[in-house]
C-alpha positions in Angstrom: 2.1 23.9 13.3 1.7 27.5 12.3 -1.4 28.7 10.5 -0.8 29.6 6.8 -2.9 32.1 5.0 -4.5 31.0 1.7 -2.3 33.4 -0.3 0.9 32.0 1.4 -0.4 28.5 0.7 -0.8 29.2 -3.0 2.7 30.8 -3.1 4.1 27.7 -1.4 2.3 25.4 -3.9 3.6 27.3 -6.9 7.1 27.2 -5.5 7.0 23.5 -4.9 5.4 22.7 -8.3 8.2 24.8 -10.0 10.7 22.2 -8.6 8.9 19.3 -10.2 10.8 17.7 -13.1 8.1 16.7 -15.6 8.8 13.7 -17.8 9.4 14.2 -21.5 6.9 13.0 -24.1 9.3 10.1 -25.0 9.6 9.0 -21.4 5.8 9.1 -21.0 5.2 7.1 -24.1 7.9 4.5 -23.2 6.4 4.1 -19.7 2.9 3.7 -21.1 4.1 1.0 -23.5 5.9 -0.8 -20.7 2.7 -0.7 -18.6 0.6 -2.1 -21.4 3.1 -4.9 -22.0 3.4 -5.8 -18.4 -0.4 -5.8 -17.9 -0.8 -8.0 -21.0 1.7 -10.5 -19.7 0.0 -10.6 -16.2 -3.4 -11.0 -17.9 -2.2 -14.0 -19.9 -0.5 -15.5 -16.8 -3.6 -15.2 -14.6 -5.8 -16.5 -17.5 -3.6 -19.6 -17.6 -3.5 -20.0 -13.9 -7.3 -19.6 -13.6 -7.8 -22.1 -16.5 -5.5 -24.6 -14.8 -7.3 -24.4 -11.5 -10.7 -24.6 -13.2 -9.6 -27.8 -15.0 -8.4 -29.3 -11.8 -11.7 -28.4 -10.0 -13.8 -29.8 -12.9 -11.7 -33.0 -12.8 -12.1 -33.4 -9.1 -15.9 -32.7 -9.3 -16.1 -35.3 -12.1 -14.6 -37.9 -9.8 -17.4 -37.3 -7.3 -20.3 -37.6 -9.7 
């Protein structure tokens, strides 16, 4: 691989970042809301799963003692 000077590297980085299509504010807000909804749903799911397993374990321990 050829060595690149720092100046050439900076020019390449600027060239590549100019090709990036940045999301609009609406797309960013929509995506953020979807992430919050999905993480909330997953949190509720794992809370329920954890509570169920906790109840099962407590029941089984209660049978022993």
